[in-house]
C-alpha positions in Angstrom: 15.3 -17.0 7.4 12.5 -18.2 6.7 10.0 -14.9 6.2 6.4 -14.7 8.0 5.4 -11.1 7.8 3.5 -8.9 5.1 5.7 -6.1 3.8 4.0 -4.0 5.9 4.0 -5.6 8.9 7.8 -5.3 8.7 7.2 -1.5 8.7 5.0 -1.3 11.1 7.2 -4.4 13.6 6.4 -5.9 17.3 2.9 -6.5 19.1 1.8 -2.7 18.7 1.6 -3.1 14.6 -1.9 -4.1 14.4 -2.7 -1.0 16.1 -0.5 0.9 14.2 -2.2 -0.2 11.1 -5.6 0.5 12.5 -5.4 4.0 13.3 -2.5 4.4 9.5 -6.2 3.4 8.7 -8.4 5.0 9.9 -6.2 8.8 9.2 -5.5 7.3 5.5 -9.6 7.2 5.0 -10.2 10.2 3.5 -7.1 10.2 1.3 -8.1 6.6 0.1 -11.0 7.2 -0.8 -10.1 10.3 -3.1 -7.9 7.6 -4.7 -8.8 5.9 -8.5 -10.6 2.2 -7.8 -7.2 1.0 -9.9 -4.3 2.5 -7.6 -6.9 1.2 -4.4 -6.3 -2.2 -6.0 -3.0 -2.0 -6.8 -1.7 -0.8 -3.4 -4.4 -3.4 -2.1 -2.5 -6.2 -3.9 1.1 -5.3 -3.3 0.5 -4.2 1.0 -2.2 -6.8 1.6 -2.4 -9.6 -1.1 1.6 -9.5 -1.0 2.4 -10.2 -4.6 5.2 -8.5 -6.4 4.9 -5.4 -9.4 5.1 -7.6 -11.7 2.4 -9.9 -10.6 0.4 -6.6 -10.5 1.1 -5.5 -13.7 -0.2 -9.1 -15.0 -3.4 -8.9 -13.5 -3.9 -5.1 -14.1 -2.8 -5.2 -17.8 0.0 -2.8 -17.4 4.0 -2.5 -16.8 5.9 -3.1 -14.0 7.1 0.2 -14.8 4.0 1.7 -14.5 3.1 0.3 -11.3 6.3 1.5 -9.8 5.5 4.7 -11.0 1.8 5.1 -9.8 2.9 2.8 -6.3 5.7 5.5 -5.8 2.7 8.5 -6.7 -0.3 6.9 -4.8 2.0 6.4 -1.6 3.4 10.3 -1.6 -0.2 11.1 -1.6 -0.8 9.1 1.5 2.2 10.0 2.8 1.1 14.2 2.3 -2.0 13.3 3.6 -0.8 11.9 6.8 1.3 14.3 7.6 -1.6 17.1 6.6 -3.2 15.6 9.5 
């Protein structure tokens, strides 16, 4: 099957995805600001540039496993912040 959406749009779904994404960006802004430059870059590369973990690892110069751990840790921190909001 053809794939037109991004991984993030797949999670958000349909027409309201853009609105939900905008609300999430506003809510997550303080948590994003607290992240390191590398963690913000990894999130951007994964969810907006839609690179694989392996591609991110090559660009940043770390192992794919390290990218996986950083993504897990960073997403957990963002979820915790959003839950507290």
